N, C-alpha and C positions, 0 to 999 in steps of 0.2 A: 754882108748879110749871112745869117746862119742858114744851113741847109734845111730844107723843109722836112726831110725825113731822116731821122737819125738811126733807123733800123731797129728801134727798140720794140720789144713786144708790148702791146697795149695792156692796160690793166683797168680794173674798175676803180671808181673813186674810193679813197681811204680816209682822207681828212677833208674837212670843209674848206672852201675857198679856191678860186680859180688861180692859175699861175699868172702872176703879174710882176715878173722880176725885172726891175730896172737896173739891178746891180748884182753881179756875182762876186763873192769874196773868195779869192784863192788863198788857202792857208797852207803854209809850208813850214814844218819844224826843221831846225838846222842844228846839227851837232857834228863838228869836225868833218865837213864835206867841202872844203875849199877847192879840192881838185875838180869838183863837178859844178860848183855853184854858179860860176859865170855863165856856163852853157845853159843851166836850168833857167836862170834869169832871162837870158836872151830868148830862149824858147817861149817863155811866158810873155815877153814883150812883143814877140813876133806873131802872136795869135791873130788869125783872120777874123777878128771880132772887134766891134767898136771899142776903142780904148777907154771911152768914158763909161763903158758898160761893165767894167770889172776893176777890182782893186787887188793889189798884191800885198799880202800880209805874211811876212817871214818872222819867225820867232826863234831867236838864238837860245840854245839850251846849255850855255856854258862852254862854248867852243874855245879851243886853245890853239887853233891852227890858222888863224887869220880870217875865218869865215865872217866874223862880225865886221871886220874892216871892209870886206867885199860888199856887204850889205850897205854900209855907209856910203859907198861910192855910187849908189843908185838912189837918187832922191825920190823917184817915183814909187819906191817901196816903203810901205809902212812897217818899220822894223821894231820889234819888241824883244825884251829879255824875259826869260822864265828861269828863275833860280832853282826851282825844284826839278831834279833830273828826271827825264823820261819824255818820250815823244808825245804821249797822250797829255801830259801836263802842258807841254808846249802848244799842242793843238787847242787845248781848252783855253789857253791864254789868247790865242788867235780868235777863237770863237767869241770871247768877251768883247773884242774890239771890232768884230765884223759888222759891216753896215749893209751887207747884201741880203736879199731874200733867198739866195742859194749859196751854200758853202761848198766849194770845190777843194778837195783835199788831194795833195800829192806830197812827194818827199823831195829832199834836196839832192838826191842822186837820180831823179827821174826827169826825163825830157818830154814834156807833152808835145804831141803832134800839133801842127798849126791849126787844125780844125777842132782841137780838144774842147775849148769853151763853146764853140758853135754847136758841136754835137750834144753837149750837156744842155744847152739852152733849147735846142730843137727837140730833144727827147722829153724834157719836162713840159714843153708846150704840147707834145703829141700824146702824152699819157699823164695819169695822175699818180704815178708811183711817188714815193717819198724819198727813196734812196736809189741811186744809180751806181752800178759797178761796171768798170771798163777793163779792157784787156791790157796786160803788161807784156811787152816784147823785149827781147835782148837787143842791145845796141849794135852788136856784131853778130850777124846771123850765121854762125856755123851750122852745119846740118843738124847736129845733135841738139843744140840749143833751140834751133827753130822748131824742131819736132816736139820737144818737151813743152815749149811755151805754147804751141798750138794746142797740144793736149790739155794743158792746165787751163787755158782760156775756154776750151770747149767744156770742161768740167763746170766752170762758173756759169756758162751760158745754160747748160742743162739743169743745174741746180735752180737757177732763176726762172726756168720754165716749168719747174716741178710744182707740186702742191703739197710738199712735205716740209713743214717749218723746221724740223729737226735737221734737215740737210743744209740749211742756209748758213753762210759765213760771210765775213767782210774783209776788205783790205783797203786801208786808208792811203796807200800810195796811189790809188786811182779810184776815188769814190766821191760822189756828189750827194748832198743832202739838202732838202728844203729846210729853211730856217725854222719853220713851224714844227717840223718833226724833231729837230735838234732841241728846240725849246721844251718839247714834251718828253722826249726820251733821253736826252743828254743831261749833262755833258758826258764825255768818256770817263769811265773808271780809270783812275791813275794807277795802272798796273804796268809791269814790264812789257807784257804782250797780251794779245787776244781781246783787247777792249773794243776793237772795231767789230769783231764777231759778236761780242756780248751786246753791243748797241744794235746791230742788225737783227739779232734774234729778238730783242725787246720790241723792235718795230714790227716784225713779222708776227710775233705772238700776240701783240695787242691789236693789230689791224688785220692783216691777211698776208698770204704769200704774194699777192699782187702789189704790196707796198714796196717791194724791192724788184728792180728790173736790171737786165743786162743790156748795155749799150755798146755794140761792137765798134762803132765809129769813134768812141771815146778812148783813144789810144795814147799810152805813154811808153817811152823806152826806159827800161830800168837798167841803169848803168851797172848795178851790182851783179846783174845776171850775165857774167862774162865767161863762165865756164861751167862744165858739169860738176866740178868740185864744189863750186859755190851753190849750185842747184841742190846737190845732195846735202850740203851743210844746212841749207834752209829747210829742207824736208825734215831733217832731224830736229831742228829748232821748233818747227811747227808741231811736230808730234809731241814734244815736251810741253809746248804752250797749251795745246788742246787738252792734254791730261791735267794741266794745272788749273784750267778754268771750268772743269767739269762740275765742280761743286757750285758754280754760279749759274751756268747754263749748259745744257746737254746739246752736243752736236754729234750726230751719228756719222760714221764714215760712209762713203758711198759703197753701194753693193757692187759685187763683181759684174752684174749685168749693166749697171750704170757706168762703171769704168770701161767696160767693153764698148758701150755705145759711144762714149767720149773718144775712145781709141779709134773706132770706126769713122767717126765724123772727122777726126784729125788726119786720117790716112786714106780715105776713100778715093781721093783723086791723085794719090801719090803712087810711085812705083813700088813694087813688092819689097825692094831692098830697104826703102824707108820704113815700111811697116815692120819688117824684121828688126831693124835697128831700134825703132821706138819701143817695140815689145821688150827687147833685151834691156834697154835703159829703164823701163818702168818696173821690170822684175827686180832689178837691183834697187830701185827707189823704194819698192815695197819692203825690202829687207832693211833698208836704212830707216824707214818709218817705224817698223816694228821694233828695231833696236833702240831708236830714239825714245820710245815710250816705255822702255823697261826700267824698273827700279828708280823711277823718278821720285825724289824725296818729298815733294810737297808742292804747294802752289807758289807762284812767282809774284804775288801781290806785294 
């Protein structure tokens, strides 16, 4: 049985129709992630959620490392091919074949916690948000990675509790969407990056900020987050991506006050040494973000 309370903030109704999901469609794009794929599949098969209550849709995007062969070894997976390169093209292929009233998105290097689907189901039953965002955590919790991941997740939580549409963004490695919202505002634009944010902003702009909620119990381990080097590389990539889609939708950076609040929330129960270390890590991250947005030649569509 799903937990009764997923810890999500409540919201006002945004689209007509009560939640009546008999099926959740889990959609995972795959591109050369054979090193992670078996563990991802096992994590999804081990969900503490009725097995007849969800389907697994994996979409191979032209892998050359044996990922497609791994998918064929699991008959319970509905596997598809998407020849057009790009994770959003692969997700859109999965959406076309989905049979569920809820679409749960993750990546083929992310390991959902056992209660992931239960948390999604409980949250949608508890509120009428159209989109849920959940935390991403590193698989190996070094002190530095644990601190920055807690800070990043606090930022998402604070954005989803705000009333400013310009602050909202999305991440499809841990996102769930009601099918009716995807039918209305989707599919994803088939760009290199940023289409999850463009989709979330379309939902918020058309409905309200209450249409998107943060669900803290909806946890995935992101295998790629293995070091601070990777973290800073992703910051640089996100800075470039945001600059690239500004001609489609504007997303404002968080203010210093908002960042300080996220910092406080992430460190208020930690020793002073953790606060000092996180502050130093974030200062360097700000420099990386600034540099990443410099002299970017154009959009990445």
